[in-house]
N, C-alpha and C positions, 0 to 999 in steps of 0.2 A: 483465439484471437491473439495477434501479436501487437505489441506496443508500436513497433516500427511502422507497420502498414497503417495502423490506426492514425498515427500522426500524419502520414502522407495523405490520408483520405481527406483530412480537413486541415491542411497546412495554413489555411487562413487564420487559424487560431493564433499564429504568431502575431498577426496584426491585431487580433482581439486582445491579446495580452497587454498591448499598449493602450487599450481603451479603458473606459470605465470611470475615469476621473471626472468626467463632465456630466454624469448622471446626477440629477438633483432630486431633492425630496419630493416624493409623490410619483416618481417614475417618469418625469418628463425629461426634456433636454434643454440645453441653454439656447439653442437656436433651431430654426426650422430644418427639417430633414431635406437633404439634397434631392431634388426631383421628387418631392413628396407627392403622394397620391391621396386625394381626399376621399372620404367615405361616400361622397355622392357620385363617385365614378362608377359607371355601370360595369359589372363583372359578370362574365358569361362562361359557362363550361364549353370548351372548344373541342375537346378530344374525349374519346371513350377508351379508357385503359383496359388492357387485358387483365382479367381478374383471376384469382385462384391462389391456393396455398403456396404452390411452387414459386410463382413469380413474386408473390408478396414476400416470401422468404428471401429471394434473391435481392429484392430492393432493400430489405432490412440489412442483409449482410453487407451490401455495398455502402449503406449509410454508416454502419458502425465499424467498418474496416475488418471484417472477418474474412480474410483472403482465402483461407482453406475452404470455408463454407461456400464462398462465391464460386470458386473454380469447380467445386463439386456440383453446383446447381446450374451453371451456365449452359452446359451441353444439353441439359434436360429441357430447358424452357426457351432457349434462344430462337429456335425455328418458329415459335409461336408469336414472337413479339414485334416483328416488322421493324418500323422505324425506331421504336423504343429500344430494340435490341442493340442498334448501333449506339444509341445514347448511353445505355447502360455500359456498353463496352468502353465508351469514352471515360466514364467514371472509373472503371477498373484501371484503365491505362494511367489516369491521373494518380490513382492510388500507388501504382508502381513507379511513379516518377517520370513517366514518358509523356510529356505534354504534346509532343509532335504527333504521336500516334493518336492521342486523344483528340486533337484538332482534326486529324484526318477522318476519324469516325463521325465527328460532329458535321463536317462538311459533306460527308456522304449522306447523312440524314437530312441535311438542309437541301441537297439536290433532289432527294426523293420526296420530301414533304416540306416545301418552302413556306407553307402557311401553318405548320404545326408549332404551337407555342412552346412545346417541350424542347424543341431545338434551341430556341433563343434562351429559354430558362436554364437549360443545362450549360450552354456556352457561358452565360453570365455567371453562374454559380462556380463553374470550374475555373474561370478567369479570376474570380474573387478568391478562390482557394489558392491560387498561385500568386496572389498579391497584385494582379493587374486590374485594379479597381476601375480605372477609366474605361478600359476595354470592356469590362463587365457592364458598366453603365451604358456604353454604346450598344451592346447586344440587347440590353433590356429595352432601350428606346426603339431599336429596330423591331423587336418583338411586339411591342405595343402598337407601333405604326402598322404592322402587317396584320396582326391578329386581334387587336383590341385588348383590353384588360381581361385577364382570366386568372384562376387560382395559381397556376404554375408560375406566371410572371409576377404575381403578388409575392409568392414565396421567394422568387429570385430577388426582388426588390428588398424584401426583408433581410435576406442574407447579406446583400450589399450594405444595408444599413448597419448590420451587426459589425461590419468591418470599419465603420466610420466612427471617429472619435465622438463618444457620447451618444451613439446611435442605438444602443441596446433596446431601450424602451420602444422606440419607433419601429425597430426591426421586429420585435416580438408582436407588436400591434398589427403589423402587416401580415405576419404569418398567421396570427389568430384570425384576421379578416379573411385570409385565403381559406382557412379551415371552416369558417362559417358557410362558405359557398361549396366547399368540397371536403367533408369531414374525413374522407379516406385518402386525402392527398399524401403521397409518400415524401420522404426526405425532409421531414419537418422536425422530428424529435431531437436529432443531434443539434441543429441550430437553436432550437428552443432551450435545450439544456445549456448551451454556451451563452445564450442571451441572459438567462437567469443567473448564470455564474458571474457575468459582468455586472449585473445589478447587485449581486451579493457583495462583490469586491468594492463597488462604489459605496454601498451602505456601510460596510465596515470601516472604510477610510473616513467616513463622515461621523463615525461613532454610533451609528444606529445598529447596535449589536443584534438585537432580536430580529430586525428586518434582514440583516445579513444571513442569519441562521435560517430564516424562513425561505429566503431566495435560494440558498445553497441546497436545502432539502428539495425545493421545487425543481432545481436543476437536475438533481439526481433522479427525480421521478421520471424525467424524460431520457436520461442517459445514465443508467444505474452503474455502469462499469467504468465511467470516466475517472481516471486516476487524479487528474488535476482538480476536478470538482471535489473528490474525496479529500484531497489534501487541504483544499480551502475549507471544507466542512470541519476539519480538525481545528483550524484556526478559529472558525466561528464558534464552535463548541467551547473551546478554551476561553475565548473572549467572554462567553456567557457563563463561565464558571463550571461547565459540565465536563470536567476532566475524565470521569470514568468512560463516558461515551467517546471522547476524543481519543482515549487510549484504545478503545475497541476498534475504531475506524483505522487507526495506524496499524494495529495488529492485523487487520484484514488486508491492508495494503501490502504489508510484508508477506503475508500468506499468498498473495497474488503474484509475488515475485519482485515487487518494487522494493529496492534497498532503502528503507527508511529507518534503519536501526538507530541511527544517532538521534533523529527526531523522537523516536519512540522512547529511547532511554531518558531524554530530557522531559518528555511528557509524563513518564512514570514518576520522576522526581517531583514535577509540579503537582501531579495528582496526590502524591504522598503528603506534600506540604499543605495542600488544601484539606486533606483529611485530618491533619494535625490541628488545623485551625478549628475544625468542627468537633475536635475532641475524640476522634476515632483513631486511637493510637495503633491498634492492631492492624487496621486497614492501611494506615500510613506505612507501617513497617513492611507490609507485603509489597507495596508499591516501591519502596526503597530497595528491597531485595531484587525486584524485577529490574529496576534501574541499573543496579550493579551487574546483574546477569546480562543486561543488554549492552554493557560496555562502559558505563560510567566508572571512572576511578574514584578513589576515596577523596582526592582533592576536589573533584567535581561534585561529589555528593556533599562535601562539607559537613555540616552538623548532622546530616542524616547518617553518614558513616559512623560518627561517634555514637549515635543513638543505636545503630545496629550492633556495634561492638558491646555496648553496655548491656543491651538486652540479651545478647549471646552469652555474656559472662554470668548473668543472672541464671540463665537456663543451665549453664555448665555447673554452677554451684549447686543447683537443685539436683542435677544428675549425680554429682558426687555424693550428696547426702542420701539419695535413694540407693545408690550402689552400696554404701556403707551399711545400709539396713538390709542388703541383699534383695532389694526390690528391683530386679533386673528389667522388668518391662517398663517401669516408670523411669528408670535411669536411661534406658535406651531412648525413650521418647524425648527426654530432656536434652540428651546429647545430640540427637538428630535435629531438634529445634535449634539448638545453638549453632550447628553447622549450616542449617538453613538460613540463619540470620547472618552468619559470618563464616564462610567456608575456609577462610585462611587460618583458623585457629588449629594449629597442629596438635596441641595438647588435647583438644577435644576429639580429633581423629583417633588419637591413641586411646583415649578413654572409651570411646565408642567401640573400638576394636576389642578392648578387654571384655566389654559386655557381650559382644557378639561371639567371642571365643567361648565365654562361659555358657552361652546358649547353643554352643556347638555349631554355630554358623561360621565355619572356618574360612570359606572363600571370601565372604563379605568382610570378615575381620582382616584377612590378608590384604584386601584392597586398601583399607584405611592405613594399615601399618606400612604398606608400600608407599603410600603418599608421604607419610612422615619421613621414611628413610630416604626417599629420593630427594625431597626438598632439603633435608639436612645435609646431604652430600653436595647438592648443587650450591647451597648457600653457606657451606662450611659452618654448620651449626653443630655444636657439641651436645649430644643428647644425654640426658641423665639416666636413661634406661637402655638396656640392650635390645633396641627395637629390631635389629636384624635377627636376633634369636627368636623373638616373639613372632616375627614374620615367617621365619623358617618353620616353626612349630605349627602355625596356622596353615601353611602350604602343605606340610606333611599330613595334617589332619584332613585336608581336602583331597588327599591322594596324589598330590603333586610332589613326589619324592625327589625327582631331579631338580625341580625348581627350588625345593627346600635346601638341598645341598649347595646349589649354585649361589644362593644368598649368603651362605656361611663362608664359602671359599672366596667370594668377592670381598667380604669383610677382611679375611686374613690377608688378601693381596693388598688391600688398602692400609691395614694396620696390623702387620705381623706381630708387633709387640704391644698391641692395644690393650685397653683395660679389660676387655672380655675375650682376649685371644685364647686363653686356656679353656674357658667354657665353650668357646666356639669349636675348638679342635675336638673336644670331647663329644660334642653334639654331632660333628661330622662323622666321627667313628661310630656313634650310635646309629646314625642313619645307614651307614655302610653295613652294619650288622643286621 
């Protein structure tokens, strides 16, 4: 499924985004619904749908915007659908952004079956999807006049209500009413998901945090892959203090391809601060590490960055103490922890490289010494040790003879009279022999 075609499928969500502020406590609205239908209105089933797994899959693909799946299914089932085939084609053309072709298909269906309520319902819903609300209401009235009230037209009225300021509760009620008469009515899950999202946003704006979270989860039960609902769920979870789950949802969104790294980085920080309040220091540190890895700079991390540096230095000191006792395994663990907490500590990279070299893990040692050497050159840092010689020996031990020589000759080019020039020339000669 692509996000592009999903948004085209229900572009009436642009209108929905402006709604929600008028929902009131208890799920009602501030005023009567426009063209409201009372529960005493007779509702009858007017059409018999073609059933089967193939056509059900096509309807679902059309509802949720899976264009690739739609096109694969159309040729298989279209000959069996009659008038509905033209109406489903109209939905597909709306997804593709071609309202003219969609209207052509609807008018073809209207000519073939002028008393089929699906014609008027589809026309009303697609006009609403394109922001033509009055045209949608006209189609709905024509449908009721010709066909009487039926589940398809109740659904259409519900979708129109969802596009009305403060109409989410009424729209959901109409769709639920339609489902009472026709439990298998298609094209209802996506609107129900959006309706509950609107109620969730309204609840959060009113300070009803738990209700907002409940409505957001209900919205996802109808439309599990909707990115906008998942983003709101993050806000609702955070508002309720559930930062670990807010983080998980943002991680899932990023895994789906939504670029939400900045929000995720900030949520990691918030989660870490929340863990600190609870006294969970180690958990907080892990969140701060993730926040930095996700892009937060030290000035954005603030006190969290200072905490990471302090903990890294504690681990470094423990590593030095272990190395002095020749406890290489413990020293390595402590140095690796220090770098996990603060990867910018060049001295720890060098210390870890020494341990790795002593464990005869030459290539990993070379990687850390290379980091130290490159950053010292880039930032004009004077090193207290001949890191280029250490790096060369590690590369030589890993069997990278040419690379080992190259590191030494590069040093001599930079500093032909440098502090370790004589030792470097001697090592070059040794490598040559």
